[in-house]
C-alpha positions in Angstrom: 12.3 -22.3 45.5 14.1 -19.1 46.5 12.2 -16.0 47.6 13.2 -14.3 44.3 11.9 -17.2 42.2 8.7 -17.3 44.1 8.2 -13.5 43.6 8.9 -13.9 39.9 6.6 -16.9 39.6 3.8 -15.1 41.4 4.2 -12.0 39.2 4.0 -14.1 36.0 1.0 -15.9 37.3 -0.7 -12.7 38.3 0.0 -11.2 34.9 -1.4 -14.2 33.1 -4.6 -14.3 35.3 -5.2 -10.6 34.8 -4.9 -11.0 31.0 -7.3 -13.9 31.0 -9.8 -12.1 33.2 -9.8 -9.0 31.0 -10.2 -11.0 27.9 -6.8 -10.0 26.5 -6.0 -13.6 25.5 -7.9 -12.8 22.3 -6.0 -12.0 19.1 -6.3 -8.3 19.7 -4.2 -7.1 16.7 -5.4 -10.0 14.5 -2.0 -11.5 13.9 -3.8 -14.6 12.7 -5.6 -12.8 9.9 -2.8 -13.0 7.3 -0.6 -15.7 8.9 -1.3 -18.3 6.3 -1.1 -15.9 3.4 2.2 -14.5 4.8 3.7 -17.9 4.6 2.8 -18.2 0.9 3.8 -14.6 -0.1 7.1 -14.2 1.9 9.8 -13.1 -0.5 7.4 -13.0 -3.4 6.0 -9.4 -3.2 7.5 -6.1 -4.1 5.1 -3.9 -2.1 2.9 -4.4 0.9 -0.1 -2.1 1.6 -0.6 -1.8 5.3 -4.0 -0.4 6.2 -7.5 -0.6 7.4 -10.9 -1.3 5.7 -10.2 0.8 2.7 -7.1 -1.4 2.0 -9.2 -4.5 2.6 -11.9 -3.3 0.3 -9.3 -2.3 -2.3 -8.1 -5.9 -2.6 -11.6 -7.2 -2.6 -12.7 -4.9 -5.5 -9.4 -4.9 -7.4 -7.5 -8.1 -6.7 -5.8 -8.0 -10.1 -4.1 -4.7 -9.2 -2.4 -6.4 -6.3 -1.8 -9.9 -7.7 -0.6 -8.7 -11.2 1.9 -6.2 -9.7 3.4 -8.4 -6.9 1.6 -6.3 -4.3 0.3 -7.7 -1.0 -2.8 -6.1 0.8 -2.7 -6.2 4.5 -5.8 -4.2 5.4 -8.0 -5.0 8.4 -11.3 -3.3 8.9 -11.6 -1.0 11.9 -7.9 -1.1 12.7 -5.9 1.8 14.2 -2.3 2.7 13.8 -1.5 1.0 17.2 -2.8 -2.3 15.9 -1.0 -1.9 12.6 2.2 -1.2 14.5 1.8 -4.4 16.5 1.5 -6.5 13.4 4.0 -4.6 11.3 6.7 -7.2 11.7 4.7 -10.3 10.6 2.6 -8.6 8.0 5.2 -6.4 6.4 8.9 -6.9 7.5 8.8 -10.7 7.3 7.4 -10.6 3.7 10.7 -8.9 2.7 9.1 -6.3 0.3 11.0 -3.5 -1.3 8.3 -0.9 -0.3 5.5 -0.6 2.2 2.6 1.7 1.5 1.0 3.0 4.7 -2.7 3.9 4.3 -4.4 4.2 7.7 -5.4 6.7 10.4 -9.2 7.0 9.9 -10.0 4.7 12.8 -7.6 6.6 15.1 -9.6 9.8 14.3 -12.8 7.8 15.0 -11.4 6.7 18.3 -12.2 3.0 17.6 -10.2 1.8 20.6 -10.4 5.0 22.6 -9.0 8.6 22.4 -5.6 9.1 20.8 -3.9 12.4 20.2 -2.4 13.4 16.9 1.1 13.2 18.5 0.5 9.6 19.4 -0.8 8.8 15.9 2.3 10.3 14.5 4.5 8.3 16.9 2.9 5.1 15.7 3.5 6.0 12.1 7.0 7.1 12.7 7.7 3.8 14.5 6.5 1.9 11.4 8.7 4.1 9.2 11.7 3.5 11.4 11.1 -0.3 11.5 10.8 -0.3 7.7 14.0 1.8 7.2 16.0 -0.4 9.6 15.0 -3.4 7.5 15.8 -1.8 4.2 12.2 -1.3 3.2 11.1 2.0 1.5 8.1 3.8 2.9 5.2 5.5 1.1 2.4 7.4 2.9 -1.1 7.8 1.7 -2.9 10.7 3.4 -6.0 10.0 5.6 -8.9 10.1 3.2 -11.5 12.8 3.6 -14.6 12.4 5.6 -17.1 14.7 7.1 -18.5 12.2 9.6 -18.6 8.5 10.6 -21.7 6.4 10.7 -20.5 4.6 13.8 -19.4 7.7 15.6 -22.0 10.4 14.8 -20.9 12.4 17.9 -17.6 13.3 16.3 -16.6 15.9 13.8 -13.5 14.3 12.2 -12.6 17.2 9.8 -10.2 19.2 12.0 -8.3 16.1 13.2 -8.0 14.6 9.7 -6.7 17.9 8.4 -4.2 18.2 11.3 -3.0 14.6 10.8 -2.6 15.2 7.1 -0.6 18.4 7.6 1.7 16.5 10.0 2.0 13.6 7.7 2.9 15.8 4.8 5.5 17.6 6.9 6.9 14.3 8.2 7.1 12.9 4.6 8.9 16.0 3.4 11.4 16.0 6.3 12.3 12.3 5.6 12.0 12.4 1.8 9.1 10.0 1.8 6.7 9.9 -1.1 3.3 11.4 0.0 0.1 10.5 -1.9 -2.3 13.3 -1.1 -5.7 11.5 -1.5 -7.3 14.1 0.8 -6.7 17.0 -1.6 -7.7 14.8 -4.6 -11.0 13.6 -3.3 -12.3 16.1 -0.7 -15.2 18.3 -1.9 -15.8 21.9 -0.8 -17.3 20.7 2.5 -14.3 18.5 3.2 -16.5 15.4 2.7 -15.7 12.3 0.6 -18.3 12.5 -2.2 -19.9 10.2 -4.7 -18.9 8.7 -7.1 -15.5 8.2 -5.3 -17.0 7.0 -2.0 -20.2 5.1 -1.4 -20.7 6.2 2.2 -18.4 9.2 2.8 -15.6 7.0 4.3 -14.9 4.1 2.0 -13.9 4.1 -1.7 -16.0 2.8 -4.5 -14.4 0.6 -7.1 -14.3 3.6 -9.4 -12.6 5.7 -6.7 -9.9 3.2 -6.3 -8.9 3.5 -10.0 -7.9 7.2 -9.4 -6.1 6.3 -6.2 -4.2 3.6 -8.1 -2.9 6.2 -10.6 -1.5 8.3 -7.7 0.1 5.3 -6.0 1.6 4.0 -9.2 3.3 7.3 -9.8 4.9 7.1 -6.4 5.8 3.5 -6.7 7.3 3.9 -10.2 10.0 6.1 -8.7 10.6 3.9 -5.7 10.9 0.7 -7.8 12.6 2.5 -10.7 10.0 1.4 -13.1 7.9 3.1 -15.8 4.2 3.8 -14.9 3.3 1.7 -17.9 5.0 -1.3 -16.4 2.2 -1.6 -13.8 -1.2 -3.3 -14.2 -3.9 -0.7 -13.8 -7.5 -1.6 -12.9 -10.1 -0.7 -15.6 -12.2 2.4 -14.8 -16.0 2.2 -15.0 -18.0 5.0 -13.5 -20.9 3.6 -11.4 -24.5 4.6 -11.8 -25.1 6.3 -8.4 
């Protein structure tokens, strides 16, 4: 074995050992979460929703909205834009949709995997947009939903960062002619919180709240898919007793 080959072999071995020791052999971005479903749905969906817990809950509460409209939900609770970017190829591009709807960012603000700046959040979202555009997939952005506080990060005041992110997202959408679904303005109350009956905990939507978000998303998707709003299945609305 030549000296160069020995050096390369040692470098590879050291890299593998360091990953094993640090526990990074785990499925960090949760590629496996939708692997089986991706195999079934590839080429059979018009729209993929890439997101976090709200997207996951959305499908759980309103599966017919997705299944009846040829939509795929790819939400994973707790995920940040960095993790979404990592799984963007298998969970979006390889499904060959016409449109991807991005609906994340809350967990970046909550610093779920550590501090991240607004610039870096925007870089991650821009990278997803560029990947989609390169692959002929249209992009839709849903703003970060309102929240005045996180139960799992009570030390943080998320309002300023959410507002800054949304301002940047709106600006980015306008510059690139991307449909922007402004859920923040729709749902935030006078204290910038996410109130009942639209949210049950100030962060996550109620089933009732999702019916309003669906109206907003359908309006954007109708233009992108060149359909009428009446062509989409809409979840029935029933106000909860809160």
